[in-house]
C-alpha positions in Angstrom: -0.9 16.6 13.5 -0.9 19.9 15.2 2.0 22.2 14.4 3.3 19.7 11.8 4.3 20.4 8.2 1.4 18.3 6.9 -2.3 18.8 7.7 -4.8 16.1 8.3 -5.9 16.0 4.6 -2.4 14.9 3.5 -2.4 12.1 6.2 -5.8 10.9 5.2 -4.9 10.9 1.5 -1.8 8.9 2.3 -3.8 6.4 4.2 -6.3 6.2 1.4 -3.6 5.4 -1.1 -2.2 2.7 1.1 -5.6 1.1 1.6 -6.5 1.4 -2.1 -3.3 -0.3 -3.0 -3.9 -3.1 -0.6 -7.5 -3.5 -1.9 -6.2 -3.6 -5.5 -4.0 -6.6 -4.6 -7.0 -8.4 -3.0 -9.3 -7.7 -5.9 -6.6 -8.8 -8.4 -6.2 -12.0 -6.5 -9.9 -12.6 -6.6 -9.9 -12.2 -10.4 -6.9 -14.5 -10.7 -8.6 -17.2 -8.7 -12.0 -16.9 -10.5 -11.8 -20.6 -11.6 -10.1 -22.0 -8.5 -12.5 -24.5 -6.8 -13.5 -23.5 -3.3 -11.8 -20.0 -3.5 -13.6 -17.4 -1.4 -13.6 -13.8 -2.6 -11.9 -11.4 -0.1 -11.9 -7.7 0.4 -11.3 -5.0 3.0 -13.9 -2.8 4.6 -12.5 0.5 3.2 -14.7 2.8 5.3 -13.9 1.0 8.5 -10.2 1.0 7.7 -10.3 4.7 7.0 -12.0 5.4 10.3 -9.2 3.5 12.0 -6.7 5.6 10.1 -8.5 8.8 11.3 -8.5 7.5 14.9 -12.3 7.1 15.0 -11.9 3.3 15.7 -9.4 1.6 17.9 -6.6 0.0 16.1 -5.4 -3.5 16.9 -1.7 -2.4 16.7 -1.2 1.3 17.3 2.2 2.7 16.3 4.3 4.1 19.0 7.1 6.6 18.7 10.2 5.3 20.4 12.2 8.4 19.8 11.3 12.1 19.9 12.8 12.5 16.4 10.3 10.1 14.9 7.9 11.7 12.4 4.2 11.3 13.3 2.2 9.4 10.6 -1.0 10.9 11.8 -2.5 7.4 11.5 -2.9 5.0 14.4 -3.4 2.0 12.1 -0.1 0.4 12.2 -0.6 -2.8 10.4 -2.2 -4.2 7.3 -5.9 -3.7 6.8 -8.2 -6.5 8.1 -9.1 -8.8 5.2 -12.7 -10.0 5.2 -14.5 -12.8 3.4 -17.0 -11.2 1.0 -20.4 -12.8 1.3 -22.1 -13.5 -2.0 -25.3 -15.1 -3.3 -23.7 -16.1 -6.6 -21.7 -19.1 -5.6 -20.6 -21.4 -8.5 -21.0 -25.2 -8.7 -17.4 -25.5 -7.5 -18.1 -23.4 -4.3 -16.1 -20.4 -5.8 -17.6 -17.1 -4.7 -15.9 -14.9 -7.3 -18.2 -13.1 -9.8 -15.9 -11.7 -12.5 -18.2 -8.9 -13.5 -18.5 -7.7 -10.0 -14.8 -8.0 -9.3 -13.9 -6.1 -12.5 -16.4 -3.3 -11.5 -14.9 -3.1 -8.0 -11.3 -3.0 -9.4 -12.2 -0.2 -11.8 -13.9 1.8 -9.1 -10.9 1.3 -6.8 -8.5 2.3 -9.6 -10.5 5.5 -10.2 -10.5 6.3 -6.4 -6.8 5.6 -6.2 -6.0 8.0 -9.0 -8.3 10.7 -7.6 -6.5 10.4 -4.2 -3.1 10.6 -5.9 -4.1 13.7 -7.8 -5.5 15.4 -4.7 -2.2 14.6 -2.9 -0.2 15.9 -5.8 -2.2 19.1 -5.7 -1.7 19.5 -1.9 2.1 19.1 -2.3 2.0 21.6 -5.2 0.4 24.1 -2.9 3.1 23.4 -0.3 5.9 23.8 -3.0 4.3 27.1 -4.1 4.3 28.4 -0.5 8.0 27.4 -0.1 9.0 29.0 -3.3 7.0 32.2 -2.7 8.2 32.4 0.9 11.8 32.4 -0.1 11.6 35.7 -2.0 
């Protein structure tokens, strides 16, 4: 976003938070359905979705500004991330593809990455606030 108030890092961290939150919901759903016969574990391809957010990959539904006063999001990915069926070798006797240990590990990693992105975003906004306060003197 050239000439805007926020740099590319802020936009990417915002996209990361959105994707991590969506992934958290999916992983939680997988855990909740660990004993549901026939349930297939789902996930998102985080790296691919981040590339779409950066504009490296084409988006299925790009956002369009309909007014010059609209604020640019810096992210062409306009909709929800693509949900994919996660392939696994550990299918249960009931055709359920959820492995609780793996899901818990993915959920923990996702939580750590979410918190890290949130802390980095908080730091970036802190720098912006310092610049605003110091510039007013």
